[in-house]
C-alpha positions in Angstrom: 0.0 0.0 0.0 1.5 3.4 -0.9 2.0 5.7 2.0 2.3 9.5 2.0 5.9 10.6 1.4 7.4 13.1 3.8 6.4 16.5 2.6 5.4 19.9 3.9 2.0 19.8 5.5 -0.5 21.7 7.5 -0.9 20.7 11.1 -3.9 18.6 12.0 -6.4 20.8 13.7 -7.4 20.2 17.3 -9.2 23.6 17.4 -10.2 25.7 14.4 -11.6 29.2 14.6 -14.2 28.3 12.0 -16.0 25.8 14.2 -15.9 23.7 17.3 -13.7 20.9 16.0 -14.5 17.9 18.1 -13.5 14.6 16.5 -16.4 12.1 16.2 -16.1 8.8 17.9 -17.1 6.3 15.3 -14.0 4.7 13.9 -13.2 1.6 12.0 -13.9 -1.0 14.7 -12.4 -4.3 15.5 -9.1 -5.1 17.1 -6.6 -7.5 15.6 -5.4 -8.2 19.2 -8.9 -8.9 20.6 -9.4 -12.2 22.4 -11.8 -13.4 19.7 -9.4 -12.5 16.9 -6.4 -14.2 18.7 -8.5 -17.3 19.4 -9.3 -17.6 15.7 -5.7 -17.0 14.7 -4.4 -19.5 17.3 -6.8 -22.1 16.0 -5.6 -21.6 12.5 -2.0 -22.0 13.5 -2.7 -25.1 15.6 -4.1 -26.8 12.6 -0.7 -26.3 10.8 0.9 -29.0 12.9 3.7 -29.5 10.4 4.8 -25.9 10.6 8.0 -25.7 12.6 7.3 -22.1 13.6 3.9 -22.9 15.0 5.0 -23.1 18.7 6.9 -19.8 18.4 3.8 -18.1 16.9 1.7 -19.5 19.7 4.1 -17.9 22.2 3.8 -14.6 20.4 0.0 -14.8 20.6 0.2 -15.6 24.3 2.5 -12.5 24.8 -0.1 -10.3 22.9 -2.8 -11.6 25.3 -0.5 -10.6 28.2 -0.1 -7.1 26.8 3.7 -7.8 26.2 4.1 -6.5 22.7 7.9 -6.5 22.9 8.1 -10.2 23.6 5.4 -10.9 21.0 7.5 -9.2 18.4 10.6 -11.2 19.4 8.7 -14.6 19.1 7.1 -13.6 15.8 10.5 -12.6 14.3 12.0 -16.0 15.5 9.1 -17.7 13.7 9.8 -15.8 10.5 13.5 -16.8 10.7 12.3 -20.4 10.4 9.9 -19.5 7.5 10.0 -16.1 6.0 7.1 -17.1 3.7 4.8 -17.7 6.6 1.7 -15.5 6.1 0.6 -16.2 9.7 4.1 -15.2 10.9 3.8 -11.8 9.2 0.2 -11.5 10.5 1.2 -12.1 14.1 4.1 -9.7 13.7 1.8 -7.1 12.3 -0.5 -7.4 15.3 2.4 -7.2 17.8 4.0 -4.2 16.0 0.6 -2.4 16.0 0.2 -3.1 19.7 3.7 -1.7 20.3 2.8 1.5 18.5 5.1 1.0 15.5 2.5 1.7 12.9 4.7 2.1 9.8 6.4 -1.3 10.4 3.0 -2.8 11.3 1.6 -1.7 7.9 4.5 -3.3 6.1 3.9 -6.6 8.0 0.2 -6.5 7.3 0.9 -6.0 3.6 3.3 -9.0 3.5 0.7 -11.1 5.3 -2.0 -10.1 2.8 0.1 -11.1 -0.1 0.8 -14.5 1.4 -2.8 -15.0 2.7 -4.9 -13.4 0.0 -8.0 -15.4 1.0 -7.7 -14.5 4.7 -10.0 -11.4 4.6 -9.4 -10.6 8.3 -5.9 -9.4 7.3 -7.5 -6.9 4.9 -9.9 -5.7 7.6 -7.0 -5.2 10.1 -4.8 -3.5 7.6 -7.7 -1.3 6.6 -8.4 -0.4 10.2 -4.8 0.6 10.8 -4.7 2.6 7.5 -7.9 4.4 8.6 -6.2 5.2 11.9 -3.3 6.8 10.1 -5.6 8.9 7.8 -5.1 6.7 4.7 -8.9 6.7 4.1 -9.2 5.7 0.4 -6.8 2.8 0.9 -8.7 1.8 4.1 -12.0 1.9 2.1 -10.7 -0.5 -0.5 -9.5 -3.0 2.2 -12.8 -2.8 4.1 -14.7 -3.5 0.9 -12.6 -6.5 0.3 -13.5 -7.8 3.8 -17.2 -7.0 3.3 -17.3 -8.8 -0.1 -16.1 -11.9 1.8 -18.4 -11.5 4.7 -21.4 -9.5 3.4 -23.4 -10.1 6.6 -20.7 -8.9 9.0 -21.9 -5.7 10.9 -18.3 -4.7 11.6 -17.5 -4.8 7.9 -20.4 -2.5 7.2 -19.5 -0.2 10.0 -15.9 0.1 8.9 -16.7 0.7 5.2 -19.3 3.3 6.2 -16.7 5.2 8.3 -14.4 5.3 5.3 -17.1 6.6 3.0 -18.1 9.2 5.6 -14.6 10.5 6.0 -14.3 10.9 2.2 -17.5 13.0 2.2 -19.5 10.2 0.5 -22.4 10.4 3.0 -25.1 8.9 0.8 -22.9 5.8 0.2 -22.3 5.5 3.9 -26.0 5.7 4.7 -26.8 3.0 2.0 -24.2 0.7 3.6 -25.5 1.2 7.1 -29.2 1.1 6.4 -29.4 -2.6 5.5 -26.9 -3.5 8.2 -29.2 -1.8 10.8 -32.3 -3.6 9.5 -30.5 -7.0 9.7 -29.0 -6.3 13.2 -31.1 -3.6 14.8 -29.7 -4.4 18.3 -26.1 -3.5 17.2 -25.4 -0.2 19.0 -22.2 0.6 17.0 -24.2 0.8 13.7 -26.6 3.4 15.2 -23.7 5.4 16.5 -21.9 5.4 13.2 -25.1 6.4 11.4 -25.4 9.3 13.9 -21.9 10.5 13.0 -22.7 10.4 9.3 -25.8 12.5 9.9 -23.8 14.9 12.1 -21.3 15.2 9.3 -24.1 16.5 7.1 -25.0 19.1 9.8 -28.3 17.5 10.8 -27.7 17.4 14.6 -31.3 17.0 15.5 -31.6 13.7 13.7 -28.1 12.7 14.8 -29.3 13.0 18.4 -32.0 10.3 17.7 -29.4 7.8 16.4 -27.0 8.4 19.4 -29.8 8.0 21.9 -30.9 4.7 20.3 -27.3 3.5 20.5 -27.3 4.4 24.2 -30.6 2.7 24.8 -29.2 -0.5 23.3 -25.9 -0.1 25.3 -26.0 2.4 28.1 -22.2 1.9 28.7 -21.3 2.9 25.1 -19.1 5.9 26.0 -18.4 6.8 22.4 -22.1 7.2 21.7 -22.4 9.3 24.9 -19.5 11.5 23.8 -21.0 12.0 20.3 -24.4 12.8 21.8 -22.6 15.5 23.8 -21.2 17.0 20.6 -24.7 17.1 19.0 -26.2 18.7 22.1 -23.5 21.4 22.0 -24.2 22.2 18.4 -27.9 22.5 19.3 -27.0 25.1 22.0 -27.0 22.8 25.0 -23.5 23.3 26.3 -24.3 22.1 29.9 -25.8 18.9 28.5 -22.7 18.5 26.3 -20.4 18.7 29.3 -22.5 16.2 31.2 -22.2 13.7 28.4 -18.5 14.3 27.8 -17.8 13.8 31.6 -19.9 10.7 31.6 -18.0 9.2 28.7 -14.7 10.1 30.3 -15.7 8.2 33.5 -15.9 4.9 31.6 -13.5 5.2 28.7 -10.6 2.6 29.0 -8.5 3.4 26.0 -6.1 6.3 26.7 -6.2 7.5 23.1 -9.9 8.0 23.4 -9.5 9.6 26.8 -7.3 12.3 25.3 -9.6 12.9 22.4 -12.5 13.4 24.8 -10.4 15.7 27.0 -9.7 17.8 24.0 -13.4 18.0 23.2 -14.1 18.8 26.8 -11.8 21.8 26.5 -14.0 23.4 23.8 -17.1 22.7 25.8 -15.6 24.4 28.9 -14.5 27.4 26.8 -17.9 27.6 25.2 -19.4 27.7 28.8 -17.1 30.5 29.7 -14.9 28.3 32.0 -11.9 29.5 30.1 -9.0 28.7 32.3 -10.2 25.1 32.9 -10.7 24.8 29.1 -7.2 25.8 28.3 -5.9 23.3 30.8 -7.8 20.5 29.1 -6.7 21.8 25.7 -3.2 20.5 26.5 -4.5 17.1 25.6 -3.7 17.9 22.0 0.0 17.5 22.9 -0.4 14.2 24.9 1.8 11.4 23.4 -1.3 9.2 23.4 -3.5 11.6 21.4 -3.6 10.0 18.0 -4.0 13.2 16.0 -1.3 15.2 17.8 1.4 17.0 15.9 4.9 16.3 17.3 7.4 19.1 17.7 11.0 18.3 17.0 12.5 20.9 19.3 15.1 19.8 21.8 14.8 22.6 24.3 13.0 22.9 27.7 9.2 23.3 27.4 7.8 26.5 28.9 5.1 26.0 31.7 2.7 28.6 33.0 4.0 30.9 35.7 7.6 30.3 34.6 9.7 33.5 35.0 10.2 34.9 31.5 12.1 38.0 32.4 15.3 38.2 30.4 14.8 34.8 28.8 14.9 33.7 25.2 11.6 32.2 24.3 10.6 30.3 21.1 6.9 30.3 20.3 5.7 27.9 17.5 2.4 28.5 15.7 0.0 25.6 15.5 -3.3 24.6 14.0 -4.7 26.4 11.0 -3.9 29.9 9.7 -6.8 31.4 11.6 -5.7 29.9 14.9 -2.1 31.2 14.5 -3.4 34.7 14.1 -6.1 34.3 16.9 -3.5 32.9 19.4 -1.1 35.8 18.6 -3.5 37.8 20.8 -1.2 36.9 23.7 2.1 37.9 22.1 2.1 41.6 23.3 1.8 40.2 26.9 4.6 37.7 26.3 6.9 40.5 25.0 6.1 42.5 28.2 6.9 39.5 30.4 10.2 38.9 28.6 11.2 42.5 29.3 13.9 44.6 27.6 16.6 41.9 28.1 14.5 39.0 26.9 14.2 37.8 23.3 11.2 36.4 21.4 11.5 34.0 18.4 8.4 33.2 16.4 7.9 30.3 14.0 4.7 30.8 12.0 3.2 29.6 8.7 5.4 30.9 5.7 2.7 33.2 4.4 2.3 34.9 7.7 6.0 35.7 8.3 6.0 39.3 6.9 2.9 40.3 8.8 4.2 38.9 12.1 7.6 40.5 11.6 5.9 43.9 11.1 3.6 43.5 14.1 6.5 42.3 16.4 9.7 44.0 15.1 11.6 43.1 18.2 11.2 39.4 17.5 13.0 37.1 15.2 10.3 35.6 12.9 10.7 32.7 10.5 8.6 29.9 9.0 8.0 26.5 10.6 7.8 23.4 8.5 5.7 20.2 9.0 6.5 16.8 7.6 4.7 13.5 7.5 7.1 11.1 9.2 5.9 7.5 9.5 2.2 8.6 9.5 2.8 11.3 12.2 2.9 15.0 11.5 6.1 16.5 12.9 6.8 20.3 13.1 10.3 21.7 12.9 11.8 25.2 13.0 14.5 25.1 10.3 15.5 28.8 10.5 17.1 28.4 13.9 20.7 27.2 13.5 21.8 27.1 17.1 19.0 25.9 19.4 21.2 26.4 22.4 20.4 30.1 22.3 16.7 29.3 23.2 16.0 29.0 26.9 12.4 27.8 26.6 9.9 27.0 23.9 6.1 26.6 23.7 3.3 25.9 21.2 1.5 29.2 20.7 -1.8 27.9 22.0 -0.3 26.9 25.4 0.3 30.6 26.2 -3.4 31.0 26.7 -3.2 29.0 29.9 -1.4 31.9 31.6 -2.4 35.0 29.7 -6.1 34.5 28.9 -7.7 32.5 31.7 -10.8 34.7 31.8 -12.8 37.0 29.5 -11.5 39.9 31.6 -8.0 39.0 30.7 -8.6 39.9 27.1 -7.4 43.5 26.6 -9.5 46.0 24.7 -6.7 46.8 22.2 -8.3 47.3 18.8 -5.5 45.5 17.0 -2.3 43.5 17.5 -1.3 42.8 13.9 -0.4 45.4 11.2 -0.6 45.8 7.5 1.9 47.6 5.2 0.8 51.3 5.1 2.1 51.7 1.6 0.0 48.7 0.4 -3.1 50.0 2.2 -2.7 53.2 0.3 -2.3 51.3 -2.9 -5.5 49.3 -2.4 -7.5 52.4 -1.4 -6.5 53.9 -4.7 -7.4 50.6 -6.6 -10.8 50.4 -4.9 -11.8 53.7 -6.5 -12.3 51.6 -9.6 -14.9 49.4 -7.8 -18.6 50.4 -7.8 -19.4 53.4 -5.6 -20.5 53.1 -2.0 -18.8 51.8 1.2 -16.5 49.0 0.4 -17.7 45.8 2.1 -15.5 42.7 1.7 -17.3 39.3 1.7 -16.2 35.9 2.9 -18.6 33.0 2.7 -16.8 29.7 2.9 -13.8 27.7 4.0 -11.5 26.2 1.4 -11.1 23.2 3.7 -13.8 20.5 3.1 -12.0 17.3 4.3 -13.5 17.7 7.8 -17.0 18.7 6.7 -16.4 22.3 7.8 -18.9 23.4 5.1 -21.7 22.7 7.6 -20.6 25.7 9.6 -21.0 28.0 6.6 -24.4 29.0 5.1 -25.2 28.1 1.5 -24.4 30.9 -0.8 -28.0 31.4 -1.8 -28.7 32.6 1.8 -26.6 35.7 1.1 -29.3 37.0 -1.2 -30.7 39.6 1.3 -27.2 40.9 2.1 -26.4 41.3 -1.6 -29.7 43.1 -2.1 -28.6 46.1 -0.1 -28.4 49.2 -2.2 -25.5 51.7 -2.2 -22.9 49.1 -1.2 -19.8 48.1 -3.1 -19.2 44.4 -2.4 -15.6 43.2 -2.8 -14.6 39.6 -3.1 -12.2 38.5 -0.3 -12.9 34.8 -0.7 -9.9 32.7 -1.4 -10.0 29.5 -3.4 -12.2 28.8 -6.4 -15.3 31.0 -6.1 -16.1 31.5 -9.8 -19.5 29.7 -9.4 -20.6 31.9 -6.6 -19.5 35.1 -8.3 -21.5 34.1 -11.4 -24.5 33.2 -9.3 -24.5 36.6 -7.6 -24.5 38.3 -11.0 -27.0 36.0 -12.7 -29.5 35.3 -9.9 -29.1 38.4 -7.7 -28.1 41.0 -10.2 -25.1 42.0 -8.1 -21.4 42.2 -9.1 -19.1 41.2 -6.3 -16.0 43.1 -7.5 -12.8 41.1 -7.6 -9.6 43.0 -6.8 -7.0 42.7 -9.6 -3.4 41.5 -9.1 -3.7 39.6 -5.9 -3.7 35.9 -4.9 -6.2 35.9 -2.0 -4.9 32.5 -0.7 -1.1 33.0 -1.0 -0.5 36.8 -0.7 -1.6 37.1 2.9 0.4 40.2 3.7 -1.2 42.0 0.8 -4.6 40.5 1.9 -4.1 42.3 5.2 -3.5 45.6 3.4 -6.6 45.0 1.2 -8.7 44.3 4.2 -7.5 47.5 5.9 -8.6 49.5 2.9 -12.2 48.2 3.4 -14.9 50.0 5.3 -16.2 46.6 6.6 -15.5 42.9 6.3 -18.4 40.5 6.6 -18.3 36.7 6.8 -17.6 33.5 8.7 -14.5 32.8 10.7 -11.8 31.8 8.2 -8.2 32.9 7.9 -9.0 36.1 6.1 -11.6 37.3 8.6 -9.1 36.7 11.4 -6.4 38.7 9.5 -8.8 41.6 9.0 -10.0 41.6 12.6 -6.5 41.3 14.1 -5.6 44.4 12.1 -8.5 46.3 13.6 -10.8 46.4 10.6 -14.5 46.7 11.5 -16.1 43.3 10.8 -19.3 41.3 11.1 -18.7 37.7 12.2 -21.5 35.2 11.4 -21.1 32.6 14.2 -22.8 29.4 15.1 -24.2 27.8 18.3 -21.4 26.1 20.3 -18.5 28.0 18.7 -15.8 28.0 21.3 -14.0 31.3 20.3 -16.9 33.3 21.6 -15.8 32.2 25.1 -19.3 31.9 26.4 -20.2 35.4 25.2 -23.2 35.9 22.9 -22.7 38.9 20.7 -19.2 40.0 21.8 -15.9 38.6 20.6 -13.2 39.2 23.2 -10.4 38.4 20.8 -11.2 41.4 18.5 -13.0 44.4 20.1 -14.1 45.7 16.6 -16.0 42.5 15.8 -19.8 42.4 15.9 -21.2 38.9 16.2 -24.3 37.7 14.4 -25.7 34.4 15.8 -28.5 32.3 14.3 -31.2 31.2 16.9 -30.4 27.6 16.2 -27.9 25.7 14.1 -28.7 25.9 10.4 -31.3 28.7 10.7 -29.3 30.8 8.2 -32.3 32.8 6.9 -32.8 34.4 10.2 -29.3 35.5 10.8 -28.6 36.6 7.2 -31.6 38.9 7.4 -30.0 40.5 10.5 -26.7 40.9 8.7 -28.5 42.4 5.7 -30.1 45.0 7.9 -26.8 45.9 9.5 -25.0 46.2 6.1 -27.9 48.3 4.8 -27.5 50.6 7.8 -23.8 51.1 7.0 -24.7 52.3 3.5 -27.5 54.5 4.8 -25.2 56.2 7.4 -22.6 56.9 4.7 
């Protein structure tokens, strides 16, 4: 199976400013090291009495049962020394390596086993489950389909293939796989739970709640279903209920990997409830070695901790998450510089496109680009522009600074901006904007370019912008990065409005110039993506269309503590876009009338 080659990558998001990013708990199920699986494997090996390596493999299986992965690997390797063409030998080694956490080697061993045991579909299912865990979703889907073709009545096979379809955005296919499986085995709680995650992925949290509750009726101890129900309750505006479910799931979860995932989700719920300090404490789960989706940092310096004395120190701060979060979390940097004092030194590692903007905003700091690589299925972030790490006293991921400097709403200063655009480029864009239609210049943002995590459900369909675009005397300017030709054409054809596109700028790559363009606007309107965060951090007046359960509001309703010049517009319930877009339209119309 081909694996992603090491290359520059964006960090896996634990939080994203666009939405409350809580991973759903409905993964490819089954465990190659389960008692049932090992019993089947042991029986198959015992029937091969003539195989010299059989006793060694049995010892390896016994070691797996005893949670001794190291000894299991040793016995499996001894068996393969006797017969390197033993498919069962490679299969047992793959299980042992997976249990030991050596996923790249485990995948190679599973691949060898599958070649030697092509009719042993359990190998395909186990390899698919590991590939799914490592984010190799299309490959996992092919392997799960192979298993389901062999065992078409197997509920685990249906569940796993549905998960792979869901994570590729193929929701209708996932539902068609799950529906007959639920009809055949209606008492299987995992199938109801997975159906709930598919429906959640489509943004239908009301119906998702029904599926999660049925899963819990069938199995009251099903902590993943309880956790997922909490996510749905939060998106429906019930943060207290969400916390109750998340805490309940944490009480019974046994797998530490799941525990850290749920702790991370709990952090967003606490923040959404206004329990900000506690939330940032739980947010450290993203760095836990047992959190599967963590990004590793290859930085061999002492890690900063809250309340550490920074005066006179040299501190390295490394950006994390998406572009929007790197800007949002920079809210703390003026406080950090003050804590370092005149004899201290700040080094900032941020996304390459943000380097000029951060250098201008924090001229006393050394600013460079971090880089992220896929190493053995794990994202690893490095700081290549630092030659001598010995000059660094302490380092920290940027988000961890919030634990000390932003533990309450009151800790957010009223400063109108903390980033800065190039004044010469602002003047340039003000001149260029005279070519746009007359009226106050209102920049529009209506979607995220990221769709792999179903973030589209947190953005209203473009047709709901009709009342905003109907406002007279407004010059609408396109600030939307990515391919938006279809929406621009829709606005002109169906709404009779030209959304003017600024010439000579790449709205995705030229972020320093995007900051200047935003600063030339009278108003920026949209959802929380990277560009809106750039505009707001530079102090541009902006209207933010939020959603129920969005953690960055910090428990506030219509105030946004990160950016004092932000006005929040909130739908009465998730998905009720028509209501909130009518309010946005009225506010935009008032801007035009006042001008």
